[in-house]
N, C-alpha and C positions, 0 to 999 in steps of 0.2 A: 324672729322676733327681732326687733331694733333694739338695741341698748339705750336707757336712758340716759340721755345727755344733761349735763348741767344746766339747772332752770335759769341761772343767770348768769353773766359773763361779766368778767373783770374790767373796770374801766383805769387806765393808767392816769394818776394824778388823784383820782377820786379819794374822798374822805367824808368823815361823818357830819361834817359841816355843810351849809349852803355854800354856793360859790358865790362870793361875795361881788366877783365881777358882774353879775346879772342884775345886781340892784340897780333899778331905775332905768334898765334896758327897755328898748321898746320890741315888744315880741309879736309879731300876727300869726295867730295858730289858725289855720283852716281846717276843719275836719268834715266828712261825708257825713257824719252822724252826729246829733247833738241832742235833738229831743227825747226820741226814743229811748227805752231801757235795753241796751244790747252790750255787748263786749266793747264795740268802739266807743260809745258815748261814755260809757264807765271809767274806761280808761283815759279817755281824755279829760273828762270832767275833775278827776283825781289831780292829773298834771296840772290843770289850770288853775283848781286850788291851791295845790302846793306853791305853784310860781308867784301868785298871787299874793299869798300871806308871807312871801319873802320880799316883796317889795318890787316886783318885775310890773313893768306897764303893759299889759297885755291886752290885744284887740283880737276876739273871734269872729272868725268869717265860718257860717254854715248854710245849708241850703234850708228855705223855708221847710217847716214841717206843720203839717194841716192839725195836729194833735196838739199845737203850742197856740192854736188860734185864741184861746180865751186865757192864755198865761202872758203876764207882761215881761218883756224881754229885758233883759239889763243893758244898762249903758254901754257895757264895753262888749255889745253882741251887736255884730252886722249879719243880717239875713239877705241871701240871695233868690231869686224866684227860680222855680224849675217846675219839673212835671215828676209827680208823685208814680211810682212804679205800680200799676194796678195788682199785682200779686202779691207785693210788699209794700204798703202805702208808707213805710217809715222809713223808706230811702227816696231819693227826690234825685232825679237827673238834672242837674242845673242849666239854665239856658247860657248861650255864649254871652260874656261879659269882659271887659276892659279893664285890667289888673289898676291903670292909674286911676278908674274911678274907685276901686277898692281901696287905693291908697288915701283919695281925696275924700272919703267917708271914714277914715280911720286915721291914719300916721304914714309916713315913710318908716317901714321897721329897719331894726338893726339885725334881726334874724328873721327868717319865715320857717314855721313849723307845719307839715302837711302831715295830717292824720289819716291815713288809709288812703292815700290819693287815689280817686277815679275821677268822675265827671267835673267835678271843682278841682281838685288838686292836678289833675292833667292839663287843664286849662292853664293854670297858674303856671307849672312847669314849662310849658309851651310860650308862654308869654315873657317867662323868667330869663329863656334862652336868649331872647331879642334885647332884653336890655344891655346897657353899656357898662353898668354900673350895678351889680346885683347884691345886695345881701346873701349872706350864707344860708342855705338852706339844709333842713332836717326833715327826713320823712320817715315815717314809722308805717311798714307794710303788716297792716293789721287785718286786710280781707283778700283771700286768696279769688279773685276773681275767675282765674283761668281755671280752677277746680269748679266753681259754680257754672261757667260756661260747659267744659264737659259733660257735667252730669245733666243738667238742664236741657241744652241745646238739643234739637234732633238730629240725628246723622242727614248729610255729611257736614253740616253746620256746625257742629262740634268741634271738629278738627280743625277746621276754618277758621271757628272764633277763638281757638287757643293760638292758634299760630300768629293770627293778627294782633291779639292781645299782648303777646309775648315782643312783638316788634315795637310796638309803641310803647311797652314798658320799658324795654331795653334801651331805647333811643332816647326817652324821657331821664331816666335815672343814670344817664351818662351825661347829664349837663355837668358842665364846669361847676356851676352856683351849686350841685348837690354836695355837701360835706359829709353826710352821715347816712345812712339806708340801715335803720332797724329792723331788724327782724326777729320774729317769736320763736320760731323752732328751725332745727336742723333741716327739715323736709323744705321750708319754705328758701332757706339758704341756697337749698340744690336748686331749685326753680330760678331764684335770682340770678343764679351763677349760669345756668342755662341759658335765659334770655342776653345774657351780656352784660348785666349791671357790673360795676368795678368792685372787685372782691376788697380791695383794701379800704373801701368806704362801710362796709358792713360792720355792723356792731349787733349781738344778740341783746334784746331785752324782753323779759317776759312780762307778766301783770304780776299784780299784789292780790291779797285778798283780806277783808275785814274779819279778823279772827274774833273780833267782840260780836257783831251780827252774826256771823257763822260759826256755831258753836254748838258742841253736843248738849250744853245747857238747856237749849230750845227744845229738849224733848218734851212733848206733852202725851202721857201715857193716857190720860182721859178721851184725847182727841185718837189717838192710835186705836183705842178700843173701838171707838166709833167707827173706822175706817174697815179694820180687821177684827170683827168681833170674835171670831173663831179661831184667832191665831194665827191668819195667814201672813206670809212672809210678804212685806210691802217691797216694791219694786218701783223705781220712779225714774223717769224721763224728763227733763227741763229743758227747754227749748222754744224757741220761735216756732210755731205751726207752717213749715214752709217745706217745699219738696225737695230741697238739699239736705235735710236733717235726718235722714234715713229711716223714713217711717215704714218702707215697705220691707227693709231687714228687719226692723223692731218687729213688725207684723209677724213676720216668720219666726221670730224668736217667741214671741207670747203663742202663736199656737202650736208650737210643740211642747211649750210646756205644760199647755192647758190638755194636750194630747197624752201626757205622761202622766195626769192628775196631780200636778204638784200644786199644792195650794197657795196662792199667791192673789193679791191685789196690785195691778198695774196702774199705779197714777201718772197721767200724761200732764204737766203742767207748761203751758204756752201761753201767747197771746199777753205779752208786754203790758196793755193797756189796762190788765186786769188785777190791781194790787192784791185784793184779796185772795186769788189764787197763790199769788207769790208767798204771802203769809202763811195759808195753808202747807206749802211746801216746807217752809222753815219750821213750823210746828211741830209734823209729822215726824220726823228723821226717819227714815225708812231705812230697812237693811241693806239694800244695794240700789247704787247709782248705775244706770245703765246710759250709756253716752253710742250712739250709733251713727253720728254725723261722720263724713269723712272730708268736710270742706275746712275744719275748724284750723285757724292759722296758731289760735293758742287753745282754746276752750276754757275760758274763764269758770264755767259752770263746774267743770271739772273741779278745780282747785276749791272752790267754793264747797263742793260735797265733800271733799277731803278734810276741808277746816270744819266741817259738821260732825266727822269722825264716820264718814260714810264710805266704805271701799267703792271703787271706781271699775266696771269691765266695761271696756273701750276698744273700738276697731282700731288697729296698729297702724294709724295715719294721721298726718299733720301734727298739731300741737299736743295732744295728748300723749303721743309716744315720747315726749320729752318731760311731761311732768309726772306719770305714772311710773313707779318702781316696780316692774313686773315680778309677781309673787309678794311683793313687801306690803305696797298699800293700795293695791288693786291687780289687774291684769289686762294686757294687752292681747288682743287676738287678730288674725289675719283677717283684713279688711272682706272679704266675702265670705268667710268661714263662719256660717250660721251655726253648723253643727258644735263647734268649739265654744261658739259664744254660749249658745243654751247649756252645754255642758258645764261650763263654770257658773254660770248663775245658778245651775240646780245646785251644784256641790256646793258653791259658798253659802248660798241661804240656808242651806240644810245643818252646815256645820258651824255652830255656835261659836266655839271656842277658837276655830281658826278666822272666823268672820271678826271678833274682838280683837284678835292680834292685827290685823288689817287696820281696823278703825283705829287702834292706838298710834300705831307707824304713819297713818295718812294724817290724823291730826298734828303730830309732831313735826311732819315736814311743811304743813301749810303754816304751822308758827314760824317757820324761817323765811317764810314770803311777805313781807308786808307792804304795803302800798308807799310807805316813807322809804323804804329801800329802794325801791323802784322809781321814786320819782327823783328822787336824790340822786341816781346815778344818770338818769336823762338829763337833769339840771348839769353836771359836771360834762357831760356830751357837747351841751348846748354851749357852755361856757369855752369849752376847748373850740369850737367853731367859730365863737365871737373873736377868741384870742389871737386865732389863725387868719381873720378876715381878712386884714390889710395886706399881710402878706400875699395871699391867693388874689386878690384885686390887682395885683402888680404882676402877676405871673402873665408869660407869653399866651399862654391859652385862652385867658379875659381880656387881652388888648382887643378893642374894637376895630374893626375892618375901617378904611376909609376909603372913599371915591365912590364914584357913581356904581361901576360895576359890582363892586362890594356890596353896596345898598340893594342891588338888584339881585344878587346872588341869596343874600339875606330874607328878602321878601320871598322868592321863591321857595326856599327850603321853607318858611312859616306857612308857606300855602299849603305845600305838599304834608306838611306836618298834620295841619288842622284837617285836612282832608283824609288823612288817616285816621285821626282821632275820631273824628266825628262818622266816618265811614264805617267805624268800629262800633259805635253805639248803633249804628242804625241797623247794622247787620247782626249785632248780637243781641242787644237790648230788647229790640222789638220779638224776634222769634223766642226769647226769653220769657217774655210778657205772654205770650199765647201759649207756648208749651208747658209754661210754669202752671197755668191754670188748670191743664188737664192732667198732670204728673200727681199731685197733691190728692186728689181724690180717690185713686185706686188704694194707695197704702191707707188713708184715713178711713177708708169701707171695710177695707179688710180687717182693720181692728173693731171696727164698730159690730162688723156682723159676726164677729167669734165673741164678741163679750156685750153686755148690756150696760152701756156706758152712762155712768151717773155723776153728778158733781154733787161730792160731800160737802154739807153745808156747815161752815165754820160755827161753832157752839157761841 
């Protein structure tokens, strides 16, 4: 069992005030996800609102999202065309673009911030390496593409995809322009070290939670009675309905609980485009939150459940390992141990007094983690990068090469780098699309075969 690491790291020089040096500065923030409701877009939206509220001149660059077709984009948003992934249309692989065109549509920034860099962020990092004078770059590693590839790609492409992705990320993250690499948990730091990202640029940054929206006060006993009229324990899993979210594992747990004649109702809340189902999850306030994904770099839903006063049982991998205090606010289970996961679910659901203690402690921990604190820490790190920008721009590693031979070397390196990145997308994403369509139905069907699934209506 892993030890619970501090959720937030300390930033030298940070204070309770917004860094005034950022007021009026131009920040170009590029994110892989902006329209859909997920951890990346919620985290990024919170930071954008925080910076804009404090006088930062910000332009946001994001892929086109088909769910935004009828939505009016803001004047500070710039969208890039791409191809939506069929197995998850919320994500878009951006077509090739030139960073100069982005600058012309926005401005030449003082700072570049890359949220969860992938198809958009990788291209920007590649081109930033070729700029003779680049603004400092901060990137927030929020999506573990390596874990996605390992789970969803068929053998032997899984190992090859992980290896190739590691080469690409290590190369891009070592760019002299990169000032800070935010990482959300200790497991991700280990991965970054493994692929060769510079450790002296790594800074741990978690996520916050809205403790007003997510609170035990949302409990609706009448609605709870509608869902579990015979006093069944309510277990809930909130996540996008996708292969990497651990539905095969969840199916095994549910089947074992049913075989033991445990009276329970399992709510699976997914599909972010259905706000009514999100409201149902907030109003119900279940007894236990089951988190079966092993690809979470942080696991924002875990923190939201804790803020709602719900103990969490999660697989001990990724972000939840840093969030949950084992035995105090919930439990961590070895990733493949279905027996232990089932046993803890059964025991905690039956023991009311123990569950209440876990619930109280979970809420208290969440109250110490707000978006205000997270965003302020990020702002101070951005301010540090801006303050050091002039000194970095004159360092030997940032001096441009001169001469025809140097120009040829630069162009060859660029072509090779672009080839590796697009080769990675071709090799990894295409099989991911095909294999992802085949993977999810098996787990989903196992749950449907075991239970008569219904969608309770909001009163």
